[in-house]
C-alpha positions in Angstrom: 47.0 116.6 121.7 47.8 113.0 122.4 49.0 111.5 118.8 49.1 114.8 117.2 52.8 115.9 118.4 55.4 116.1 115.8 57.6 113.6 118.0 55.0 111.0 117.0 56.9 111.7 113.2 59.8 111.8 114.6 59.6 108.1 116.5 58.7 106.7 112.9 61.2 108.0 111.4 63.9 106.7 113.4 62.7 103.3 112.6 63.7 103.5 109.0 66.1 102.3 107.0 69.1 103.7 106.5 68.5 105.5 102.8 65.8 106.8 104.6 67.4 108.0 107.8 70.2 109.3 105.2 66.8 111.9 104.6 66.8 112.8 108.0 70.2 113.2 108.2 70.2 115.6 105.3 67.0 117.7 106.7 68.4 118.3 110.0 72.1 119.5 108.4 70.2 121.8 106.7 68.9 122.8 110.3 72.3 122.9 111.5 73.6 125.7 108.7 71.1 127.9 108.9 71.3 128.1 113.1 75.1 128.7 112.3 74.7 131.4 110.1 71.8 132.7 111.9 73.4 132.3 115.3 77.2 131.7 114.9 79.1 128.0 115.9 78.7 128.4 119.5 75.8 126.3 120.7 76.4 127.7 124.1 75.0 130.8 123.0 72.9 130.4 120.6 69.4 128.7 121.7 68.7 127.5 118.3 71.5 125.6 117.2 71.7 123.7 120.8 68.4 122.6 120.7 68.7 121.6 116.8 71.6 119.4 118.3 69.5 117.8 120.7 67.5 116.9 117.9 70.4 115.4 115.6 71.5 113.5 118.8 68.0 112.1 119.2 68.1 111.0 115.3 71.3 109.3 116.0 73.2 111.7 113.7 76.3 111.0 114.4 79.0 113.4 116.6 81.1 113.7 113.7 78.6 114.6 111.0 77.4 117.7 113.3 80.7 119.2 114.1 81.5 118.4 110.2 77.8 120.2 109.2 79.0 123.6 112.3 82.3 124.2 110.7 81.3 123.9 107.2 78.4 126.1 108.0 80.8 128.5 109.7 83.3 128.7 106.9 83.2 128.0 103.2 79.5 126.7 102.4 77.8 129.6 100.6 74.2 127.8 100.4 71.3 130.4 101.2 68.6 129.2 102.2 64.5 130.0 102.8 62.6 129.1 105.2 58.8 128.9 103.4 55.9 127.8 104.7 53.3 126.4 102.5 49.3 125.4 103.2 46.7 123.1 101.2 43.7 120.9 101.7 44.5 117.1 101.5 41.4 114.5 100.6 37.8 115.2 103.1 40.3 118.7 103.6 42.4 117.7 106.0 44.4 121.2 106.6 48.1 120.9 106.1 50.7 123.0 106.5 54.4 122.8 105.7 57.6 124.1 106.6 60.4 124.1 103.8 64.0 124.7 103.9 65.1 125.0 100.1 67.5 126.3 97.9 65.2 126.8 95.1 61.8 127.6 96.1 60.3 127.4 91.8 60.9 123.6 92.7 59.9 123.0 96.1 56.4 125.1 95.2 56.6 122.6 91.7 57.5 119.3 94.1 54.9 120.2 96.5 51.9 121.1 94.0 52.7 117.6 92.6 52.2 116.0 95.8 48.9 117.6 96.6 47.0 117.3 93.3 48.5 113.4 92.5 46.6 112.6 96.3 43.7 114.6 96.2 44.5 117.9 97.6 45.4 121.1 96.8 47.8 123.8 97.3 46.5 126.8 98.8 47.6 130.3 99.2 49.3 131.5 102.8 46.6 132.0 105.2 44.5 129.0 103.9 44.6 126.9 106.8 47.0 128.8 109.0 43.8 130.2 111.2 43.2 126.7 112.2 46.3 126.2 114.1 47.4 127.3 116.9 51.5 127.9 117.2 53.4 126.7 120.1 56.5 125.6 121.8 57.0 121.6 122.0 59.9 120.6 124.9 59.9 116.7 125.3 61.7 114.6 127.7 62.5 111.0 128.0 60.3 109.9 130.6 63.3 106.9 132.0 61.1 106.5 135.0 60.4 110.3 136.0 58.4 111.3 139.0 55.6 112.5 137.3 54.0 114.7 139.2 57.5 116.5 140.0 57.8 116.6 136.3 54.4 118.4 135.8 55.6 120.9 139.1 59.0 122.0 137.7 57.1 122.6 134.0 54.5 125.1 135.9 56.6 126.3 137.2 59.2 127.3 134.6 56.0 129.0 132.6 54.8 125.8 130.3 51.4 125.5 129.5 50.4 122.0 129.0 52.1 118.9 130.1 51.5 115.5 128.6 53.3 111.9 129.3 52.5 109.4 126.0 54.6 106.1 126.8 58.3 105.9 127.3 58.0 110.7 126.9 56.9 113.2 128.0 55.3 116.2 126.2 55.5 119.9 127.6 53.8 122.4 125.6 54.4 126.3 126.1 53.7 129.3 124.2 55.5 129.4 121.1 57.7 132.8 122.3 58.6 131.4 125.9 59.9 128.3 124.4 63.7 129.1 125.1 62.6 130.5 128.3 61.0 127.3 129.4 63.5 125.3 127.8 66.5 127.3 130.0 64.5 127.0 133.3 64.1 122.6 132.8 67.5 122.9 131.5 68.6 125.0 135.1 66.5 121.9 137.0 68.7 118.4 135.2 66.5 118.3 132.5 67.7 116.5 129.4 65.6 116.8 126.2 65.0 115.2 122.8 63.1 117.9 120.9 62.6 122.0 121.6 60.9 123.0 118.7 58.2 125.1 117.9 55.1 123.2 116.5 51.5 123.7 115.0 48.9 122.6 116.8 45.2 122.3 115.3 42.8 123.4 117.0 39.9 121.5 115.1 40.1 118.1 113.3 39.3 116.0 110.6 37.9 112.4 110.2 38.3 111.0 107.2 36.0 107.4 106.9 36.9 106.0 103.0 39.8 104.1 103.4 41.1 104.8 100.0 41.2 108.3 100.8 43.2 107.4 104.0 45.6 106.0 101.7 45.5 108.8 100.0 46.3 111.2 102.8 48.7 108.4 104.1 50.6 108.4 101.1 50.3 112.7 100.5 52.1 112.6 103.9 54.7 110.0 102.8 55.5 111.8 100.0 55.5 115.3 102.2 57.9 114.2 104.6 60.7 112.6 102.2 61.1 115.8 100.2 64.2 116.7 101.1 62.9 120.5 100.8 60.6 119.7 103.6 61.8 119.7 107.6 58.2 119.9 109.0 54.2 118.6 108.3 51.3 119.7 110.1 48.0 118.6 109.9 45.1 117.8 111.7 43.4 114.4 110.5 42.2 112.8 113.0 42.6 109.5 112.8 45.7 109.6 111.2 47.1 105.7 112.1 49.6 106.1 115.1 52.0 103.3 114.0 52.7 102.9 110.3 53.9 99.6 108.7 57.4 100.4 106.7 
């Protein structure tokens, strides 16, 4: 799973310009608002909100911003966001799943169709690529000198399925239905989290050999990730550059 986790995308985004950081703040703000409306404004009893707040802090969203979004979502904000998934193919048949939170599904679908068409792919029907992915829970903790053997034992005791060390972070993979219970078990052991969220992990990968098509695929992912309505993008591109120059 190394090189294909959502956290790699988050790390890249954290290093982007202030303008791009503002987009990230907007996206996370929508997630917070939806979590508040679904489960209330108290993160101690709303696990989804607790996870999104951890994600916001990992992306350096100021506490004042987080508090303001929670307050607005629990009072006068009537904006209704729909959680819609889109599926399609990039160049060379790379499978792509796009998760959106949108208040205008026609706008979002039009934007995504334009991106896929422009960069040599096509937006498909629901189910056209999702069968090539498995939904998993992904928990990310910072590896700041932790005893990796102990972390691994704690993870499997908590019910995790897989465990991966990448540089300064540790990724923990769970059954999607057990994400919250594994998170709670690790929290009880005093672990703190950089990210706790579901993800789509591909079962097979596609390699792009043509350099021009690699550029097109990279541009497609950039356009998708920069769209305000897009929350997450998953794909099965095998040789995606891990460190993109900005």
